[in-house]
PAMI-97030 format. One record per residue (C-alpha): z, x, y. Coordinates in steps of 0.05 Angstrom, whole numbers, plus 32768, in hexadecimal, padded with zeros to 4 digits. Layout:
[rec [Z,X,Y]] ...
end
This chain:
[rec [82C0,8399,8557]] [rec [82E9,835D,8570]] [rec [82AE,832E,8564]] [rec [82A4,8348,851D]] [rec [82EF,833B,850E]] [rec [82EA,82F3,852A]] [rec [82AB,82E6,8501]] [rec [82CD,8300,84C1]] [rec [830C,82D6,84CF]] [rec [82E3,8298,84DE]] [rec [82B8,82A1,84A0]] [rec [82F5,82AB,8474]] [rec [8314,826D,8490]] [rec [82D6,8244,8480]] [rec [82D4,825F,8439]] [rec [831E,824D,842E]] [rec [8315,8208,844D]] [rec [82D5,81FD,8424]] [rec [82F9,8211,83E3]] [rec [8331,81DF,83F2]] [rec [82FD,81A7,83FE]] [rec [82D9,81BB,83BE]] [rec [831A,81B5,8397]] [rec [8322,816E,83B3]] [rec [82DC,815C,839D]] [rec [82EA,8178,8357]] [rec [832B,8151,8352]] [rec [8304,8111,8363]] [rec [82CE,8121,8330]] [rec [8300,812A,82F9]] [rec [8316,80E1,82FB]] [rec [8315,80AE,82C4]] [rec [831D,8063,82BD]] [rec [8365,8071,82A9]] [rec [8375,808B,82EF]] [rec [8373,804A,8317]] [rec [832C,8045,8330]] [rec [8331,7FFC,834B]] [rec [8364,7FD2,8371]] [rec [8386,7F93,8359]] [rec [8369,7F6C,8392]] [rec [8323,7F82,837F]] [rec [832E,7F6B,8337]] [rec [8347,7F27,8350]] [rec [8308,7F1F,8379]] [rec [82E1,7F34,833B]] [rec [8301,7EFF,830F]] [rec [82E7,7EC8,833C]] [rec [82A2,7EE6,833D]] [rec [82A3,7EF0,82F1]] [rec [82B4,7EA7,82E7]] [rec [827A,7E92,8312]] [rec [8244,7EC1,82F8]] [rec [8258,7EE0,82B6]] [rec [8286,7EB2,828D]] [rec [824E,7E84,8278]] [rec [8230,7EBC,824D]] [rec [8268,7EED,8242]] [rec [82A0,7EB9,8237]] [rec [82DB,7EA3,8261]] [rec [8306,7EDA,8242]] [rec [82CE,7F0E,8243]] [rec [82CB,7F07,81F7]] [rec [8280,7F03,81F5]] [rec [8251,7ECC,81E3]] [rec [8216,7EBB,81B6]] [rec [81E8,7EEB,81D9]] [rec [8216,7F14,8206]] [rec [8246,7F4B,81F1]] [rec [8291,7F4B,81FB]] [rec [82A9,7F6E,8239]] [rec [82F1,7F77,8221]] [rec [8310,7F9A,81E5]] [rec [8303,7FD8,81BB]] [rec [82BB,7FCA,81AD]] [rec [82AB,7FC8,81F8]] [rec [82D6,8004,8207]] [rec [82B8,802F,81D1]] [rec [8271,801A,81E3]] [rec [827A,803B,8228]] [rec [82A7,8075,8212]] [rec [8290,80B8,822C]] [rec [8261,809B,8260]] [rec [826D,8095,82AB]] [rec [8282,8057,82CE]] [rec [823F,805D,82F2]] [rec [821B,8050,82B1]] [rec [8241,800F,82A6]] [rec [823A,7FFA,82EF]] [rec [81EF,8007,82EF]] [rec [81E6,7FDD,82B0]] [rec [8209,7FA3,82D2]] [rec [81E5,7FAF,8316]] [rec [81A0,7FB0,82F8]] [rec [81A6,7F79,82C4]] [rec [81DE,7F48,82D4]] [rec [81DF,7F0E,82DB]] [rec [81A5,7F0C,82AB]] [rec [8181,7ED3,82CF]] [rec [8184,7EF2,8314]] [rec [81A3,7F37,831C]] [rec [8193,7F3A,8367]] [rec [81BE,7EFB,8373]] [rec [81FF,7F24,8370]] [rec [820D,7F5D,83A0]] [rec [8220,7FA4,838D]] [rec [8266,7F9A,83A8]] [rec [826F,7F59,8383]] [rec [8259,7F7D,8341]] [rec [828C,7FB3,8350]] [rec [82C0,7F7D,8357]] [rec [82AB,7F5F,8313]] [rec [82AF,7FA4,82F3]] [rec [82F5,7FAB,8311]] [rec [8309,7F69,82F0]] [rec [82EC,7F83,82AE]] [rec [8315,7FC2,82B3]] [rec [8354,7F99,82C2]] [rec [8348,7F6B,8285]] [rec [8340,7FAB,825B]] [rec [8384,7FC1,8273]] [rec [836A,7FFC,829B]] [rec [839B,800C,82D3]] [rec [838D,7FF8,831B]] [rec [8393,8028,8355]] [rec [8394,802E,83A0]] [rec [8349,8031,83AE]] [rec [8312,7FFF,839D]] [rec [82DC,800F,836A]] [rec [829F,8025,8391]] [rec [825E,8000,838D]] [rec [822E,803C,838B]] [rec [821C,8060,834B]] [rec [8220,80A4,836B]] [rec [8269,809A,837A]] [rec [8277,807F,8335]] [rec [8257,80B8,8310]] [rec [8295,80E2,8317]] [rec [82C0,80AE,82F3]] [rec [82BF,80B5,82A7]] [rec [82C6,8078,827A]] [rec [82F7,8087,8242]] [rec [8309,8056,820B]] [rec [834E,8074,8202]] [rec [8380,808D,8236]] [rec [837E,80D9,8237]] 
end
């Protein structure tokens, strides 16, 4: 009988602990670009990288160029509205810079994306933007602050 009680108490404890952990996961999954998904330091690193690899096509002020779209402003924001940050990150990861996408690392591309967010006046936070799509899927891209 004692063994059965101990097992029931232990199982209940695991369920409660698991539920609390699950709530934490749900809270992280519900994030948006408006909740500070990058750090100021990361955006500063990204600015230097942007100037080196992106500005030639996308413009010094991210305003776009002859063949490259703008990366700042309402047109950019609404183009990605409703998608996940992973969608945007993957587009950058796979295709930028156009002449040699593999010349820039994942972490450097995350830094550039953080810079793009800062220029678009999305708030910074306490944790750096991840460089893996799986981690970025839980962050929604919203054109307007909820």
